[in-house]
RODO-2510 file (C-alpha; in nm, 4 decimals, decimal comma):
residues 311
     n   res          X          Y          Z
     1     x    16,9541    -3,0910     9,3672
     2     x    17,0570    -3,2081     9,0259
     3     x    16,8977    -3,4892     8,8287
     4     x    17,1110    -3,5761     8,5420
     5     x    17,4087    -3,7973     8,4222
     6     x    17,1892    -3,9227     8,1633
     7     x    16,8849    -3,7993     7,9776
     8     x    16,5824    -3,7464     8,2224
     9     x    16,3997    -3,5811     7,9471
    10     x    16,2960    -3,9220     7,7820
    11     x    16,0948    -3,9690     8,0754
    12     x    15,8364    -3,6959     7,9611
    13     x    15,5511    -3,6467     8,2045
    14     x    15,6608    -3,9747     8,4252
    15     x    15,9231    -3,7508     8,5626
    16     x    15,6392    -3,5990     8,7993
    17     x    15,6633    -3,9506     9,0046
    18     x    16,0293    -3,8570     9,1093
    19     x    15,9560    -3,5058     9,1570
    20     x    15,6749    -3,5650     9,3530
    21     x    15,8518    -3,8248     9,5596
    22     x    16,1399    -3,5605     9,6229
    23     x    15,8669    -3,3072     9,7323
    24     x    15,7493    -3,5177    10,0093
    25     x    16,0965    -3,4980    10,1660
    26     x    16,0376    -3,2684    10,4838
    27     x    16,2093    -2,9239    10,4397
    28     x    16,2908    -3,0024    10,0752
    29     x    16,3517    -2,6933     9,9187
    30     x    16,6863    -2,6590     9,7134
    31     x    16,8018    -2,3254     9,6017
    32     x    16,9040    -2,4655     9,2930
    33     x    16,6999    -2,7358     9,1324
    34     x    16,8559    -2,8456     8,7949
    35     x    16,7268    -3,1011     8,5351
    36     x    16,9210    -3,2306     8,2309
    37     x    16,7462    -3,1937     7,9025
    38     x    16,8302    -3,2764     7,5288
    39     x    16,6850    -3,0435     7,2738
    40     x    16,5193    -3,3302     7,0933
    41     x    16,3026    -3,4637     7,3791
    42     x    16,1844    -3,1133     7,4793
    43     x    15,7970    -3,0945     7,5012
    44     x    15,5708    -2,8413     7,6730
    45     x    15,4341    -3,1093     7,8897
    46     x    15,7918    -3,2118     8,0341
    47     x    15,8804    -2,8371     8,0869
    48     x    15,5418    -2,7902     8,2854
    49     x    15,5770    -3,0815     8,4814
    50     x    15,9209    -2,9760     8,5894
    51     x    15,8253    -2,6413     8,6382
    52     x    15,5392    -2,7425     8,8809
    53     x    15,7551    -2,9844     9,0300
    54     x    15,9947    -2,7140     9,1663
    55     x    16,2796    -2,7346     8,9150
    56     x    16,4053    -2,3776     8,8680
    57     x    16,7130    -2,4411     8,6163
    58     x    16,7604    -2,6590     8,3021
    59     x    17,0874    -2,7903     8,1708
    60     x    17,0215    -2,8095     7,7726
    61     x    17,2886    -3,0370     7,5617
    62     x    17,2876    -2,8501     7,2714
    63     x    17,6438    -2,9451     7,1676
    64     x    17,6230    -2,8022     6,8312
    65     x    17,3650    -2,6803     6,5968
    66     x    17,5962    -2,7762     6,3007
    67     x    17,4081    -3,0636     6,1032
    68     x    17,7514    -3,2505     5,9670
    69     x    17,9079    -3,2268     6,3179
    70     x    17,5941    -3,3495     6,4791
    71     x    17,5609    -3,6613     6,2491
    72     x    17,9270    -3,7553     6,2857
    73     x    17,8414    -3,8281     6,6492
    74     x    17,5047    -3,9679     6,6214
    75     x    17,3352    -3,6527     6,7275
    76     x    17,0310    -3,4541     6,5916
    77     x    17,0957    -3,0974     6,5610
    78     x    16,9058    -2,8954     6,8245
    79     x    16,5593    -2,7987     6,7097
    80     x    16,5622    -2,4129     6,7700
    81     x    16,1772    -2,4302     6,8380
    82     x    16,2537    -2,6279     7,1296
    83     x    16,5098    -2,4028     7,2745
    84     x    16,2828    -2,1319     7,2470
    85     x    16,0284    -2,3456     7,4593
    86     x    16,3035    -2,3863     7,7128
    87     x    16,3818    -2,0018     7,7242
    88     x    16,0095    -1,9416     7,7447
    89     x    15,9557    -2,1909     8,0576
    90     x    16,2941    -2,1038     8,2380
    91     x    16,3802    -1,7395     8,1284
    92     x    16,7409    -1,6619     8,2066
    93     x    16,7491    -1,9902     8,4228
    94     x    16,8930    -2,2234     8,1741
    95     x    17,2413    -2,3432     8,0939
    96     x    17,3415    -2,4601     7,7227
    97     x    17,6200    -2,7109     7,6793
    98     x    17,8277    -2,6705     7,3600
    99     x    18,1386    -2,8787     7,2213
   100     x    18,4197    -2,7743     7,0431
   101     x    18,6805    -3,0125     6,8311
   102     x    18,4043    -3,1726     6,6380
   103     x    18,4401    -3,3085     6,3010
   104     x    18,3764    -3,0573     6,0212
   105     x    18,3917    -2,7428     6,2661
   106     x    18,5755    -2,4359     6,2242
   107     x    18,5909    -2,0915     6,3553
   108     x    18,2967    -1,9662     6,1780
   109     x    18,0802    -2,2700     6,2847
   110     x    18,1756    -2,2027     6,6462
   111     x    18,0987    -1,8445     6,6550
   112     x    17,7701    -1,9102     6,4669
   113     x    17,6746    -2,1790     6,7318
   114     x    17,7355    -1,9177     7,0165
   115     x    17,5540    -1,6476     6,8386
   116     x    17,2586    -1,8544     6,7826
   117     x    17,2181    -1,9794     7,1295
   118     x    17,2761    -1,6516     7,2765
   119     x    16,9721    -1,5127     7,1186
   120     x    16,7815    -1,7612     7,3723
   121     x    16,9380    -1,5626     7,6704
   122     x    17,0877    -1,8540     7,8675
   123     x    17,2267    -1,7381     8,2122
   124     x    17,5135    -1,9868     8,1606
   125     x    17,6926    -2,1661     7,9061
   126     x    17,9528    -2,4640     7,9278
   127     x    18,1995    -2,4912     7,6468
   128     x    18,3623    -2,8089     7,6231
   129     x    18,6468    -2,9929     7,4332
   130     x    18,5545    -3,3006     7,2703
   131     x    18,6799    -3,6119     7,4390
   132     x    18,6555    -3,9650     7,2779
   133     x    18,5291    -4,2461     7,5212
   134     x    18,6350    -4,5841     7,4572
   135     x    18,4214    -4,8549     7,2651
   136     x    18,1783    -4,5793     7,1195
   137     x    18,0365    -4,5432     6,7567
   138     x    18,2703    -4,2234     6,7484
   139     x    18,5679    -4,4040     6,8414
   140     x    18,4920    -4,6789     6,5715
   141     x    18,4347    -4,4034     6,3074
   142     x    18,7681    -4,2325     6,3939
   143     x    18,9702    -4,5843     6,3766
   144     x    18,8126    -4,6741     6,0585
   145     x    18,8845    -4,3251     5,9201
   146     x    18,5374    -4,2540     5,8103
   147     x    18,5441    -3,9141     5,9881
   148     x    18,8515    -3,6833     6,0970
   149     x    18,8996    -3,4684     6,3856
   150     x    19,0689    -3,1481     6,4126
   151     x    19,4503    -3,2080     6,5394
   152     x    19,5322    -3,0711     6,8857
   153     x    19,6429    -2,7318     6,7823
   154     x    19,3291    -2,6756     6,5806
   155     x    19,0996    -2,8119     6,8607
   156     x    19,2708    -2,5612     7,1008
   157     x    19,2116    -2,2609     6,8780
   158     x    18,8371    -2,3494     6,8223
   159     x    18,7950    -2,3736     7,1886
   160     x    18,9771    -2,0474     7,2494
   161     x    18,7693    -1,8935     6,9713
   162     x    18,4687    -2,0103     7,1557
   163     x    18,5897    -1,8670     7,4876
   164     x    18,6746    -1,5316     7,3487
   165     x    18,3147    -1,4838     7,1772
   166     x    18,1702    -1,5832     7,5328
   167     x    18,3893    -1,3110     7,7150
   168     x    18,3027    -1,0644     7,4578
   169     x    17,9474    -1,1257     7,5190
   170     x    17,9725    -1,0370     7,8905
   171     x    18,0028    -1,3863     8,0024
   172     x    18,2297    -1,4362     8,2797
   173     x    18,4744    -1,7184     8,2528
   174     x    18,4680    -1,8487     8,6172
   175     x    18,5697    -2,2155     8,5683
   176     x    18,7854    -2,3704     8,3055
   177     x    18,4637    -2,4908     8,1033
   178     x    18,1934    -2,2693     8,2336
   179     x    18,0784    -1,9196     8,1593
   180     x    17,7784    -1,7199     8,3420
   181     x    17,6231    -1,3926     8,3007
   182     x    17,5303    -1,2031     8,6304
   183     x    17,7141    -1,4373     8,8466
   184     x    17,4695    -1,7411     8,7686
   185     x    17,7372    -1,9972     8,8574
   186     x    17,6121    -2,3832     8,8578
   187     x    17,5805    -2,4095     9,2241
   188     x    17,5698    -2,8098     9,1842
   189     x    17,9087    -2,8179     9,0149
   190     x    18,0610    -2,5503     9,2704
   191     x    18,0170    -2,8091     9,5505
   192     x    18,2437    -3,0497     9,3494
   193     x    18,5033    -2,7748     9,2567
   194     x    18,5069    -2,6600     9,6379
   195     x    18,5337    -3,0192     9,7577
   196     x    18,2222    -3,0114     9,9811
   197     x    17,9920    -3,3049    10,0838
   198     x    17,7866    -3,4269     9,8274
   199     x    17,4992    -3,7242     9,8169
   200     x    17,4391    -3,9223     9,5069
   201     x    17,1824    -4,1767     9,4465
   202     x    17,0908    -4,3925     9,1670
   203     x    17,3139    -4,6451     8,9181
   204     x    17,6657    -4,5398     8,8963
   205     x    17,6045    -4,2427     9,1477
   206     x    17,8589    -4,1662     9,3831
   207     x    17,8725    -3,9302     9,7010
   208     x    18,1581    -3,8074     9,9248
   209     x    18,1580    -3,7201    10,2866
   210     x    18,4199    -3,5365    10,4439
   211     x    18,5410    -3,5108    10,7743
   212     x    18,6807    -3,1395    10,8257
   213     x    18,8540    -3,2223    11,1514
   214     x    19,0886    -3,5047    11,0122
   215     x    19,1066    -3,4002    10,6628
   216     x    18,9936    -3,7115    10,5318
   217     x    18,6835    -3,8593    10,3193
   218     x    18,4872    -4,1482    10,2316
   219     x    18,3450    -4,1960     9,8709
   220     x    18,0818    -4,4283     9,7817
   221     x    17,9588    -4,5440     9,4524
   222     x    17,6516    -4,7452     9,3728
   223     x    17,6488    -5,0449     9,1018
   224     x    17,6285    -4,9232     8,7231
   225     x    17,4126    -5,2266     8,6315
   226     x    17,0748    -5,0931     8,6691
   227     x    16,9312    -5,4582     8,7409
   228     x    17,1774    -5,4974     9,0254
   229     x    17,1079    -5,1628     9,1729
   230     x    16,7194    -5,2139     9,1495
   231     x    16,7501    -5,5642     9,3493
   232     x    16,9111    -5,3494     9,6409
   233     x    16,9156    -4,9767     9,6024
   234     x    17,0718    -4,9355     9,9249
   235     x    17,3966    -4,7506    10,0419
   236     x    17,4914    -5,0902    10,1877
   237     x    17,5293    -5,1949     9,8275
   238     x    17,7532    -4,9521     9,7192
   239     x    18,1261    -4,9701     9,7068
   240     x    18,3237    -4,7425     9,9425
   241     x    18,6949    -4,5894     9,9035
   242     x    18,8535    -4,4036    10,2166
   243     x    19,0507    -4,1039    10,1140
   244     x    19,3493    -4,0276    10,3150
   245     x    19,4319    -3,6473    10,3966
   246     x    19,7119    -3,6590    10,1424
   247     x    19,4818    -3,7450     9,8351
   248     x    19,2028    -3,5354     9,9595
   249     x    19,4357    -3,2488     9,9675
   250     x    19,5417    -3,3157     9,6007
   251     x    19,1807    -3,3347     9,5002
   252     x    19,1093    -3,0038     9,6758
   253     x    19,3807    -2,8392     9,4734
   254     x    19,2939    -3,0230     9,1579
   255     x    18,9040    -2,9167     9,1718
   256     x    18,9835    -2,5674     9,3216
   257     x    19,1892    -2,4433     9,0865
   258     x    18,9537    -2,5298     8,7873
   259     x    18,7991    -2,2044     8,9244
   260     x    18,8923    -1,8591     8,8639
   261     x    18,8831    -1,7684     9,2475
   262     x    19,0695    -2,0958     9,3495
   263     x    18,9938    -2,3200     9,6210
   264     x    18,7963    -2,2216     9,9341
   265     x    19,0885    -2,0762    10,1603
   266     x    18,8993    -2,1004    10,4644
   267     x    18,7780    -2,4475    10,4270
   268     x    19,1263    -2,5672    10,3160
   269     x    19,2703    -2,4331    10,6378
   270     x    19,0109    -2,5764    10,8603
   271     x    19,0741    -2,9319    10,7015
   272     x    19,4461    -2,9014    10,6451
   273     x    19,5648    -2,7089    10,9272
   274     x    19,7515    -2,4268    10,7216
   275     x    19,7005    -2,2110    10,4389
   276     x    19,7370    -2,3384    10,0839
   277     x    20,0520    -2,1212    10,0367
   278     x    20,2323    -2,2639    10,3505
   279     x    20,2125    -2,6080    10,1680
   280     x    20,3310    -2,5034     9,8122
   281     x    20,4663    -2,1745     9,8613
   282     x    20,7314    -2,1983     9,5715
   283     x    20,4422    -2,2871     9,3370
   284     x    20,2183    -2,0061     9,4254
   285     x    20,4745    -1,7532     9,3857
   286     x    20,5900    -1,8850     9,0526
   287     x    20,2321    -1,8773     8,9096
   288     x    20,1050    -1,5607     9,0874
   289     x    20,0746    -1,3790     8,7462
   290     x    20,0015    -1,6535     8,5278
   291     x    19,6649    -1,8196     8,4178
   292     x    19,6129    -2,1230     8,6423
   293     x    19,2842    -2,2109     8,4711
   294     x    19,4314    -2,1955     8,1083
   295     x    19,7447    -2,3925     8,2062
   296     x    19,5716    -2,6089     8,4826
   297     x    19,7859    -2,9289     8,4111
   298     x    20,1158    -2,7668     8,4261
   299     x    20,0124    -2,5795     8,7551
   300     x    19,9020    -2,9032     8,9326
   301     x    20,2140    -3,0937     8,8169
   302     x    20,4419    -2,8228     8,9835
   303     x    20,1876    -2,7873     9,2916
   304     x    20,1747    -3,1719     9,3493
   305     x    20,5840    -3,2090     9,3054
   306     x    20,6162    -2,9309     9,5706
   307     x    20,3404    -3,1068     9,8011
   308     x    20,5253    -3,4412     9,7671
   309     x    20,8535    -3,2904     9,8478
   310     x    20,7233    -3,1320    10,1663
   311     x    20,5350    -3,4291    10,2921
***
């Protein structure tokens, strides 16, 4: 169970209404129950309500602790007192999100961010490169030249600096942007990466139901408009997309090779009738000694070309 895709912590104690409703579902007892939290909206009351409601993992959107970088993307710097509270209520059971490629960042700042966040002993760290969303204040600042981002080469260097620091701190780089200690992988995301079924609920949420016998899937998405969703919060009001075998196979490779261990080989053969290496033998052979995660785009380009060629 994962509650996020927004900032649930702004609900504070009212989140209890949702948690109580979930806990009334028969046999509701998820192994991993995560909720997203922003450091600036952390309170003891919120954390206590979450813990009593069955939440056993927090995803904390730290991004960076550097004041100038935070201000450039309209964020407040993470309050370390609040991060300490999270660590106290969810010891070794929270993930911290960090971003590289922000304005004003350099290697020293990245290393300092990682050093400071690791003092709170997260079991998981997500290290993302900044992406610019259209029609956001940040995009406007960049177009108006009010701020300047690191160039592509510098941005890559900053991310690699962060990656190396995490690996040197005994974190396992198990997925392109994710690191864990003691194999505390994010089980929620693993469902996406392994292309397993998932159910989404709420505005903009989507779910995917896969037919293992036919190697096809059906994906639904609820309306993004809150008022429209509230008028009819029913699966019948969602839009549906049918995914054919070829598309599902491509999605399975795309998502699976994000992870160090690659796609689920048993599940792949069950759905598509043959091993992965039988569909893309030349690509597998050519890349067997190379880092597929670090050069994923090029690997997938090769894989998809061969997949299309083999029909």
